[in-house]
TORKOL-4160 file (C-alpha; in steps of 0.2 Angstrom, whole numbers, padded with zeros to 4 digits, m for minus):
323
<pt num="1" X="0015" Y="0020" Z="m0223"/>
<pt num="2" X="0014" Y="0019" Z="m0204"/>
<pt num="3" X="m0002" Y="0009" Z="m0205"/>
<pt num="4" X="0007" Y="m0005" Z="m0214"/>
<pt num="5" X="0020" Y="m0006" Z="m0200"/>
<pt num="6" X="0019" Y="m0021" Z="m0188"/>
<pt num="7" X="0019" Y="m0012" Z="m0171"/>
<pt num="8" X="0014" Y="m0028" Z="m0161"/>
<pt num="9" X="0029" Y="m0038" Z="m0168"/>
<pt num="10" X="0041" Y="m0024" Z="m0164"/>
<pt num="11" X="0033" Y="m0022" Z="m0147"/>
<pt num="12" X="0035" Y="m0040" Z="m0143"/>
<pt num="13" X="0054" Y="m0040" Z="m0148"/>
<pt num="14" X="0057" Y="m0026" Z="m0135"/>
<pt num="15" X="0049" Y="m0037" Z="m0122"/>
<pt num="16" X="0059" Y="m0052" Z="m0127"/>
<pt num="17" X="0075" Y="m0042" Z="m0126"/>
<pt num="18" X="0071" Y="m0035" Z="m0109"/>
<pt num="19" X="0066" Y="m0052" Z="m0103"/>
<pt num="20" X="0082" Y="m0060" Z="m0109"/>
<pt num="21" X="0091" Y="m0046" Z="m0100"/>
<pt num="22" X="0082" Y="m0049" Z="m0083"/>
<pt num="23" X="0086" Y="m0068" Z="m0084"/>
<pt num="24" X="0104" Y="m0063" Z="m0087"/>
<pt num="25" X="0106" Y="m0052" Z="m0072"/>
<pt num="26" X="0100" Y="m0066" Z="m0060"/>
<pt num="27" X="0118" Y="m0071" Z="m0060"/>
<pt num="28" X="0123" Y="m0055" Z="m0051"/>
<pt num="29" X="0112" Y="m0060" Z="m0036"/>
<pt num="30" X="0128" Y="m0065" Z="m0027"/>
<pt num="31" X="0139" Y="m0062" Z="m0012"/>
<pt num="32" X="0140" Y="m0044" Z="m0017"/>
<pt num="33" X="0121" Y="m0042" Z="m0017"/>
<pt num="34" X="0120" Y="m0051" Z="0000"/>
<pt num="35" X="0133" Y="m0038" Z="0007"/>
<pt num="36" X="0123" Y="m0024" Z="0000"/>
<pt num="37" X="0108" Y="m0030" Z="0008"/>
<pt num="38" X="0117" Y="m0032" Z="0025"/>
<pt num="39" X="0124" Y="m0015" Z="0024"/>
<pt num="40" X="0107" Y="m0007" Z="0021"/>
<pt num="41" X="0099" Y="m0018" Z="0034"/>
<pt num="42" X="0111" Y="m0012" Z="0047"/>
<pt num="43" X="0110" Y="0006" Z="0042"/>
<pt num="44" X="0106" Y="0018" Z="0056"/>
<pt num="45" X="0102" Y="0032" Z="0044"/>
<pt num="46" X="0094" Y="0033" Z="0027"/>
<pt num="47" X="0098" Y="0026" Z="0010"/>
<pt num="48" X="0103" Y="0040" Z="m0001"/>
<pt num="49" X="0100" Y="0035" Z="m0020"/>
<pt num="50" X="0109" Y="0045" Z="m0034"/>
<pt num="51" X="0108" Y="0044" Z="m0052"/>
<pt num="52" X="0109" Y="0055" Z="m0068"/>
<pt num="53" X="0097" Y="0055" Z="m0083"/>
<pt num="54" X="0087" Y="0039" Z="m0085"/>
<pt num="55" X="0097" Y="0031" Z="m0070"/>
<pt num="56" X="0090" Y="0046" Z="m0060"/>
<pt num="57" X="0072" Y="0042" Z="m0064"/>
<pt num="58" X="0075" Y="0024" Z="m0060"/>
<pt num="59" X="0084" Y="0029" Z="m0044"/>
<pt num="60" X="0069" Y="0040" Z="m0039"/>
<pt num="61" X="0058" Y="0025" Z="m0040"/>
<pt num="62" X="0070" Y="0014" Z="m0030"/>
<pt num="63" X="0071" Y="0026" Z="m0016"/>
<pt num="64" X="0052" Y="0027" Z="m0015"/>
<pt num="65" X="0051" Y="0008" Z="m0015"/>
<pt num="66" X="0064" Y="0007" Z="0000"/>
<pt num="67" X="0054" Y="0021" Z="0009"/>
<pt num="68" X="0038" Y="0012" Z="0007"/>
<pt num="69" X="0044" Y="m0005" Z="0013"/>
<pt num="70" X="0052" Y="0000" Z="0029"/>
<pt num="71" X="0069" Y="0007" Z="0024"/>
<pt num="72" X="0071" Y="0026" Z="0026"/>
<pt num="73" X="0077" Y="0033" Z="0009"/>
<pt num="74" X="0077" Y="0047" Z="m0002"/>
<pt num="75" X="0084" Y="0052" Z="m0019"/>
<pt num="76" X="0097" Y="0066" Z="m0021"/>
<pt num="77" X="0101" Y="0073" Z="m0038"/>
<pt num="78" X="0120" Y="0073" Z="m0041"/>
<pt num="79" X="0120" Y="0090" Z="m0049"/>
<pt num="80" X="0110" Y="0098" Z="m0035"/>
<pt num="81" X="0121" Y="0089" Z="m0022"/>
<pt num="82" X="0137" Y="0098" Z="m0029"/>
<pt num="83" X="0128" Y="0114" Z="m0025"/>
<pt num="84" X="0123" Y="0111" Z="m0007"/>
<pt num="85" X="0111" Y="0096" Z="m0006"/>
<pt num="86" X="0126" Y="0085" Z="m0001"/>
<pt num="87" X="0123" Y="0093" Z="0016"/>
<pt num="88" X="0107" Y="0081" Z="0017"/>
<pt num="89" X="0119" Y="0066" Z="0018"/>
<pt num="90" X="0125" Y="0061" Z="0036"/>
<pt num="91" X="0138" Y="0049" Z="0042"/>
<pt num="92" X="0125" Y="0036" Z="0047"/>
<pt num="93" X="0118" Y="0035" Z="0029"/>
<pt num="94" X="0122" Y="0023" Z="0015"/>
<pt num="95" X="0124" Y="0030" Z="m0003"/>
<pt num="96" X="0118" Y="0020" Z="m0018"/>
<pt num="97" X="0125" Y="0027" Z="m0034"/>
<pt num="98" X="0118" Y="0021" Z="m0050"/>
<pt num="99" X="0126" Y="0023" Z="m0068"/>
<pt num="100" X="0126" Y="0011" Z="m0082"/>
<pt num="101" X="0143" Y="0017" Z="m0088"/>
<pt num="102" X="0149" Y="0019" Z="m0070"/>
<pt num="103" X="0157" Y="0035" Z="m0076"/>
<pt num="104" X="0144" Y="0049" Z="m0073"/>
<pt num="105" X="0154" Y="0064" Z="m0070"/>
<pt num="106" X="0142" Y="0072" Z="m0058"/>
<pt num="107" X="0142" Y="0057" Z="m0047"/>
<pt num="108" X="0161" Y="0055" Z="m0048"/>
<pt num="109" X="0164" Y="0073" Z="m0042"/>
<pt num="110" X="0155" Y="0069" Z="m0026"/>
<pt num="111" X="0164" Y="0052" Z="m0022"/>
<pt num="112" X="0179" Y="0060" Z="m0014"/>
<pt num="113" X="0168" Y="0070" Z="m0002"/>
<pt num="114" X="0157" Y="0054" Z="0002"/>
<pt num="115" X="0173" Y="0045" Z="0006"/>
<pt num="116" X="0180" Y="0058" Z="0017"/>
<pt num="117" X="0164" Y="0058" Z="0027"/>
<pt num="118" X="0166" Y="0040" Z="0029"/>
<pt num="119" X="0149" Y="0036" Z="0021"/>
<pt num="120" X="0148" Y="0018" Z="0014"/>
<pt num="121" X="0145" Y="0018" Z="m0005"/>
<pt num="122" X="0136" Y="0005" Z="m0015"/>
<pt num="123" X="0138" Y="0007" Z="m0034"/>
<pt num="124" X="0126" Y="m0001" Z="m0047"/>
<pt num="125" X="0134" Y="m0001" Z="m0064"/>
<pt num="126" X="0134" Y="m0011" Z="m0080"/>
<pt num="127" X="0153" Y="m0010" Z="m0080"/>
<pt num="128" X="0163" Y="m0019" Z="m0066"/>
<pt num="129" X="0179" Y="m0011" Z="m0072"/>
<pt num="130" X="0172" Y="0007" Z="m0071"/>
<pt num="131" X="0178" Y="0021" Z="m0060"/>
<pt num="132" X="0162" Y="0020" Z="m0049"/>
<pt num="133" X="0163" Y="0001" Z="m0047"/>
<pt num="134" X="0181" Y="0002" Z="m0041"/>
<pt num="135" X="0178" Y="0016" Z="m0029"/>
<pt num="136" X="0163" Y="0008" Z="m0020"/>
<pt num="137" X="0164" Y="m0004" Z="m0005"/>
<pt num="138" X="0151" Y="m0014" Z="m0014"/>
<pt num="139" X="0147" Y="m0016" Z="m0032"/>
<pt num="140" X="0131" Y="m0022" Z="m0039"/>
<pt num="141" X="0133" Y="m0027" Z="m0058"/>
<pt num="142" X="0118" Y="m0024" Z="m0070"/>
<pt num="143" X="0126" Y="m0028" Z="m0086"/>
<pt num="144" X="0115" Y="m0031" Z="m0101"/>
<pt num="145" X="0120" Y="m0039" Z="m0118"/>
<pt num="146" X="0110" Y="m0026" Z="m0128"/>
<pt num="147" X="0097" Y="m0012" Z="m0126"/>
<pt num="148" X="0080" Y="m0015" Z="m0133"/>
<pt num="149" X="0082" Y="0000" Z="m0144"/>
<pt num="150" X="0087" Y="m0006" Z="m0161"/>
<pt num="151" X="0101" Y="0007" Z="m0161"/>
<pt num="152" X="0107" Y="0000" Z="m0145"/>
<pt num="153" X="0107" Y="0018" Z="m0138"/>
<pt num="154" X="0091" Y="0022" Z="m0129"/>
<pt num="155" X="0092" Y="0016" Z="m0111"/>
<pt num="156" X="0079" Y="0002" Z="m0111"/>
<pt num="157" X="0085" Y="m0015" Z="m0105"/>
<pt num="158" X="0098" Y="m0007" Z="m0094"/>
<pt num="159" X="0085" Y="0004" Z="m0085"/>
<pt num="160" X="0074" Y="m0011" Z="m0083"/>
<pt num="161" X="0088" Y="m0022" Z="m0076"/>
<pt num="162" X="0093" Y="m0007" Z="m0064"/>
<pt num="163" X="0075" Y="m0006" Z="m0058"/>
<pt num="164" X="0073" Y="m0024" Z="m0055"/>
<pt num="165" X="0090" Y="m0025" Z="m0045"/>
<pt num="166" X="0083" Y="m0010" Z="m0034"/>
<pt num="167" X="0067" Y="m0020" Z="m0031"/>
<pt num="168" X="0077" Y="m0035" Z="m0026"/>
<pt num="169" X="0087" Y="m0025" Z="m0014"/>
<pt num="170" X="0072" Y="m0017" Z="m0006"/>
<pt num="171" X="0061" Y="m0032" Z="m0005"/>
<pt num="172" X="0075" Y="m0043" Z="0002"/>
<pt num="173" X="0079" Y="m0031" Z="0016"/>
<pt num="174" X="0060" Y="m0029" Z="0019"/>
<pt num="175" X="0058" Y="m0047" Z="0022"/>
<pt num="176" X="0073" Y="m0047" Z="0033"/>
<pt num="177" X="0065" Y="m0034" Z="0044"/>
<pt num="178" X="0049" Y="m0044" Z="0045"/>
<pt num="179" X="0039" Y="m0029" Z="0037"/>
<pt num="180" X="0021" Y="m0033" Z="0038"/>
<pt num="181" X="0005" Y="m0027" Z="0029"/>
<pt num="182" X="0001" Y="m0016" Z="0044"/>
<pt num="183" X="0018" Y="m0008" Z="0043"/>
<pt num="184" X="0015" Y="m0005" Z="0024"/>
<pt num="185" X="m0002" Y="0003" Z="0027"/>
<pt num="186" X="0005" Y="0015" Z="0040"/>
<pt num="187" X="0016" Y="0023" Z="0026"/>
<pt num="188" X="0001" Y="0023" Z="0013"/>
<pt num="189" X="m0013" Y="0030" Z="0024"/>
<pt num="190" X="m0020" Y="0040" Z="0009"/>
<pt num="191" X="m0021" Y="0025" Z="m0003"/>
<pt num="192" X="m0035" Y="0012" Z="m0005"/>
<pt num="193" X="m0024" Y="m0001" Z="0002"/>
<pt num="194" X="m0020" Y="0010" Z="0017"/>
<pt num="195" X="m0038" Y="0013" Z="0021"/>
<pt num="196" X="m0042" Y="m0006" Z="0020"/>
<pt num="197" X="m0027" Y="m0010" Z="0031"/>
<pt num="198" X="m0029" Y="0004" Z="0044"/>
<pt num="199" X="m0047" Y="0009" Z="0045"/>
<pt num="200" X="m0057" Y="0001" Z="0059"/>
<pt num="201" X="m0076" Y="m0002" Z="0062"/>
<pt num="202" X="m0075" Y="0011" Z="0076"/>
<pt num="203" X="m0069" Y="0024" Z="0063"/>
<pt num="204" X="m0084" Y="0023" Z="0052"/>
<pt num="205" X="m0098" Y="0017" Z="0063"/>
<pt num="206" X="m0113" Y="0028" Z="0070"/>
<pt num="207" X="m0114" Y="0029" Z="0088"/>
<pt num="208" X="m0121" Y="0039" Z="0102"/>
<pt num="209" X="m0136" Y="0050" Z="0097"/>
<pt num="210" X="m0134" Y="0044" Z="0079"/>
<pt num="211" X="m0136" Y="0026" Z="0083"/>
<pt num="212" X="m0154" Y="0019" Z="0078"/>
<pt num="213" X="m0161" Y="0010" Z="0094"/>
<pt num="214" X="m0178" Y="0006" Z="0101"/>
<pt num="215" X="m0184" Y="m0005" Z="0115"/>
<pt num="216" X="m0192" Y="m0022" Z="0110"/>
<pt num="217" X="m0209" Y="m0016" Z="0117"/>
<pt num="218" X="m0210" Y="m0001" Z="0105"/>
<pt num="219" X="m0223" Y="m0002" Z="0091"/>
<pt num="220" X="m0218" Y="m0005" Z="0073"/>
<pt num="221" X="m0223" Y="0013" Z="0070"/>
<pt num="222" X="m0210" Y="0020" Z="0083"/>
<pt num="223" X="m0197" Y="0008" Z="0076"/>
<pt num="224" X="m0200" Y="0015" Z="0058"/>
<pt num="225" X="m0199" Y="0033" Z="0064"/>
<pt num="226" X="m0182" Y="0029" Z="0072"/>
<pt num="227" X="m0176" Y="0020" Z="0055"/>
<pt num="228" X="m0181" Y="0036" Z="0046"/>
<pt num="229" X="m0173" Y="0048" Z="0058"/>
<pt num="230" X="m0156" Y="0039" Z="0059"/>
<pt num="231" X="m0156" Y="0036" Z="0040"/>
<pt num="232" X="m0147" Y="0019" Z="0041"/>
<pt num="233" X="m0161" Y="0008" Z="0034"/>
<pt num="234" X="m0162" Y="m0001" Z="0050"/>
<pt num="235" X="m0164" Y="0000" Z="0069"/>
<pt num="236" X="m0157" Y="m0010" Z="0083"/>
<pt num="237" X="m0169" Y="m0017" Z="0096"/>
<pt num="238" X="m0164" Y="m0019" Z="0114"/>
<pt num="239" X="m0172" Y="m0027" Z="0130"/>
<pt num="240" X="m0175" Y="m0018" Z="0146"/>
<pt num="241" X="m0157" Y="m0022" Z="0151"/>
<pt num="242" X="m0151" Y="m0013" Z="0136"/>
<pt num="243" X="m0145" Y="m0029" Z="0129"/>
<pt num="244" X="m0146" Y="m0032" Z="0110"/>
<pt num="245" X="m0160" Y="m0043" Z="0105"/>
<pt num="246" X="m0163" Y="m0040" Z="0087"/>
<pt num="247" X="m0163" Y="m0029" Z="0071"/>
<pt num="248" X="m0177" Y="m0022" Z="0060"/>
<pt num="249" X="m0173" Y="m0017" Z="0042"/>
<pt num="250" X="m0181" Y="m0010" Z="0027"/>
<pt num="251" X="m0182" Y="m0027" Z="0020"/>
<pt num="252" X="m0192" Y="m0033" Z="0036"/>
<pt num="253" X="m0204" Y="m0019" Z="0033"/>
<pt num="254" X="m0208" Y="m0024" Z="0015"/>
<pt num="255" X="m0211" Y="m0042" Z="0021"/>
<pt num="256" X="m0223" Y="m0035" Z="0035"/>
<pt num="257" X="m0233" Y="m0025" Z="0023"/>
<pt num="258" X="m0236" Y="m0040" Z="0012"/>
<pt num="259" X="m0243" Y="m0049" Z="0027"/>
<pt num="260" X="m0254" Y="m0033" Z="0032"/>
<pt num="261" X="m0247" Y="m0032" Z="0050"/>
<pt num="262" X="m0254" Y="m0018" Z="0060"/>
<pt num="263" X="m0239" Y="m0006" Z="0063"/>
<pt num="264" X="m0248" Y="0004" Z="0077"/>
<pt num="265" X="m0252" Y="m0010" Z="0089"/>
<pt num="266" X="m0239" Y="m0024" Z="0085"/>
<pt num="267" X="m0223" Y="m0023" Z="0095"/>
<pt num="268" X="m0207" Y="m0023" Z="0086"/>
<pt num="269" X="m0200" Y="m0037" Z="0097"/>
<pt num="270" X="m0213" Y="m0048" Z="0089"/>
<pt num="271" X="m0207" Y="m0045" Z="0071"/>
<pt num="272" X="m0189" Y="m0041" Z="0073"/>
<pt num="273" X="m0175" Y="m0052" Z="0066"/>
<pt num="274" X="m0167" Y="m0061" Z="0081"/>
<pt num="275" X="m0148" Y="m0065" Z="0083"/>
<pt num="276" X="m0143" Y="m0052" Z="0070"/>
<pt num="277" X="m0125" Y="m0051" Z="0062"/>
<pt num="278" X="m0113" Y="m0041" Z="0073"/>
<pt num="279" X="m0095" Y="m0036" Z="0073"/>
<pt num="280" X="m0082" Y="m0029" Z="0085"/>
<pt num="281" X="m0078" Y="m0011" Z="0084"/>
<pt num="282" X="m0059" Y="m0016" Z="0084"/>
<pt num="283" X="m0060" Y="m0026" Z="0068"/>
<pt num="284" X="m0055" Y="m0019" Z="0051"/>
<pt num="285" X="m0068" Y="m0010" Z="0041"/>
<pt num="286" X="m0064" Y="m0022" Z="0027"/>
<pt num="287" X="m0069" Y="m0036" Z="0038"/>
<pt num="288" X="m0086" Y="m0028" Z="0040"/>
<pt num="289" X="m0087" Y="m0027" Z="0021"/>
<pt num="290" X="m0083" Y="m0045" Z="0019"/>
<pt num="291" X="m0097" Y="m0050" Z="0031"/>
<pt num="292" X="m0110" Y="m0040" Z="0023"/>
<pt num="293" X="m0105" Y="m0046" Z="0006"/>
<pt num="294" X="m0104" Y="m0064" Z="0011"/>
<pt num="295" X="m0121" Y="m0063" Z="0020"/>
<pt num="296" X="m0129" Y="m0052" Z="0007"/>
<pt num="297" X="m0134" Y="m0039" Z="0020"/>
<pt num="298" X="m0133" Y="m0020" Z="0019"/>
<pt num="299" X="m0130" Y="m0016" Z="0038"/>
<pt num="300" X="m0121" Y="m0022" Z="0053"/>
<pt num="301" X="m0123" Y="m0019" Z="0072"/>
<pt num="302" X="m0107" Y="m0016" Z="0082"/>
<pt num="303" X="m0106" Y="m0024" Z="0099"/>
<pt num="304" X="m0093" Y="m0025" Z="0113"/>
<pt num="305" X="m0095" Y="m0037" Z="0127"/>
<pt num="306" X="m0113" Y="m0040" Z="0120"/>
<pt num="307" X="m0117" Y="m0022" Z="0122"/>
<pt num="308" X="m0123" Y="m0012" Z="0107"/>
<pt num="309" X="m0110" Y="0002" Z="0103"/>
<pt num="310" X="m0113" Y="0006" Z="0085"/>
<pt num="311" X="m0121" Y="0003" Z="0068"/>
<pt num="312" X="m0115" Y="0005" Z="0050"/>
<pt num="313" X="m0121" Y="0001" Z="0033"/>
<pt num="314" X="m0114" Y="m0002" Z="0016"/>
<pt num="315" X="m0115" Y="0016" Z="0011"/>
<pt num="316" X="m0104" Y="0021" Z="0026"/>
<pt num="317" X="m0090" Y="0009" Z="0019"/>
<pt num="318" X="m0092" Y="0017" Z="0002"/>
<pt num="319" X="m0090" Y="0034" Z="0008"/>
<pt num="320" X="m0075" Y="0029" Z="0018"/>
<pt num="321" X="m0067" Y="0022" Z="0002"/>
<pt num="322" X="m0065" Y="0004" Z="0009"/>
<pt num="323" X="m0075" Y="m0003" Z="m0006"/>
């Protein structure tokens, strides 16, 4: 009965087998690996990754990792390459061909053409004596002792080893390029990380007619009307020279009502919070979020050379996907 089967024990055995395989392939981070990294680093075109079956799925991910870490790359299906897609490969490119057996017929059929075009070939196989390994200028070995599959048939340990070797290549080259978090964000503008690394305060702040602002001689009532009109839960207060002098928030209003202050006759300058927290429009929106969280406030005024240029609140950052 399936309910009597110990799934956890067998799951752990799979992980142990694959961990052992990864520890074993560390020995293949050698001079060939360094040569492959150098070839990719110096490549003036793109890294073209090829693989069939499970190796193809892993190759797709390796190509994506290269592309997102500063090395232009894409995956070409060997079967499609034989029917026209080989035209996507140019002389300045480098081909990374993956096959655990090193004998994938669809890839082998392409190798003479790749050689004739003078395109450097890196092979990644589990068999250094294979045809692909011998054909390539550089061979990366990914031999594993056994698959995690109890039949030793389904690609498991071998595909994990392939993926890790691909990651090692991509990240080693990335570090050699000095690829930064800002560079990474530029290739991920739609993701949460991209928004945190790319979006500036100036991209989300309210400005111009949308900026809540009153003179410090205005009444509390007038300030409340400005807070209500602009919908940010606060208003900035400026002096006659238009220099920022303070802020008035919903929280300040609650405290005033407790003290029964006359909102019609009292000037906002008498009750505002002086020296409010401000931020530069050029800083990251994520930095604005951190300031608000650290100081337990819901809004920020934006200044440039002590001049008020904008305002934002926590809801703006939420809508922008920064938090």
